[in-house]
C-alpha positions as CSV (number, residue, x, y, z in Angstrom):
1,M,95.2,111.1,101.7
2,R,96.8,113.7,98.5
3,K,94.7,112.7,96.0
4,V,92.0,113.6,98.6
5,L,93.1,116.9,99.1
6,A,93.9,117.2,95.7
7,F,90.4,116.6,94.5
8,C,88.7,118.4,97.1
9,R,90.1,122.0,95.7
10,P,88.4,124.5,93.6
11,P,85.9,124.2,91.3
12,A,83.5,123.5,93.5
13,S,81.4,121.8,90.9
14,R,83.0,118.8,91.9
15,Q,80.0,117.6,94.5
16,Q,80.9,115.6,97.5
17,E,78.1,113.2,97.5
18,G,79.2,110.7,100.5
19,V,81.4,108.6,102.1
20,F,81.7,104.8,101.7
21,R,83.2,104.1,105.2
22,D,84.7,101.3,106.6
23,H,84.4,98.9,103.0
24,R,87.2,97.3,102.5
25,I,90.3,96.3,104.0
26,L,93.6,96.1,102.8
27,R,96.1,93.2,102.3
28,E,97.7,95.5,104.8
29,G,95.0,95.5,107.0
30,H,94.2,98.9,106.9
31,I,90.0,99.7,106.7
32,R,89.8,102.2,103.6
33,H,86.8,104.4,103.2
34,S,85.9,106.2,99.8
35,I,84.6,109.1,98.7
36,Y,82.5,109.4,95.8
37,Y,81.4,112.8,94.1
38,S,79.0,114.0,91.7
39,V,80.2,115.9,88.3
40,I,77.3,116.8,85.4
41,R,77.3,116.9,82.1
42,E,77.8,121.1,81.7
43,E,80.5,120.5,84.2
44,W,82.4,118.2,82.7
45,P,84.4,120.4,80.6
46,Q,85.7,122.3,83.1
47,V,86.5,119.5,85.7
48,R,88.3,117.2,82.7
49,D,90.5,120.5,82.5
50,Q,91.9,121.1,86.0
51,L,92.1,117.3,86.9
52,E,94.6,117.1,83.4
53,A,96.1,119.7,84.5
54,E,96.5,118.6,87.9
55,Q,97.6,115.0,86.9
56,S,100.4,116.4,84.7
57,T,101.1,119.1,87.6
58,Y,101.5,115.8,89.6
59,A,103.2,113.4,87.2
60,S,106.0,117.0,86.4
61,A,107.0,116.5,90.1
62,H,107.6,113.0,90.7
63,T,109.3,112.1,87.7
64,A,113.5,111.1,87.6
């Protein structure tokens, strides 16, 4: 859920397209949903930069 919440933050250029519900059953028996997003070519540089910044922040916070 943390990944979903992180990805749902601005910029608003990340357009949620839909949810694929109950499409995967994991080994532990949990059922997984997936959220699909779209990013158009013009939005990609801004989205990429923010994702890289979020990844860097996450990695820094979780490095021992």
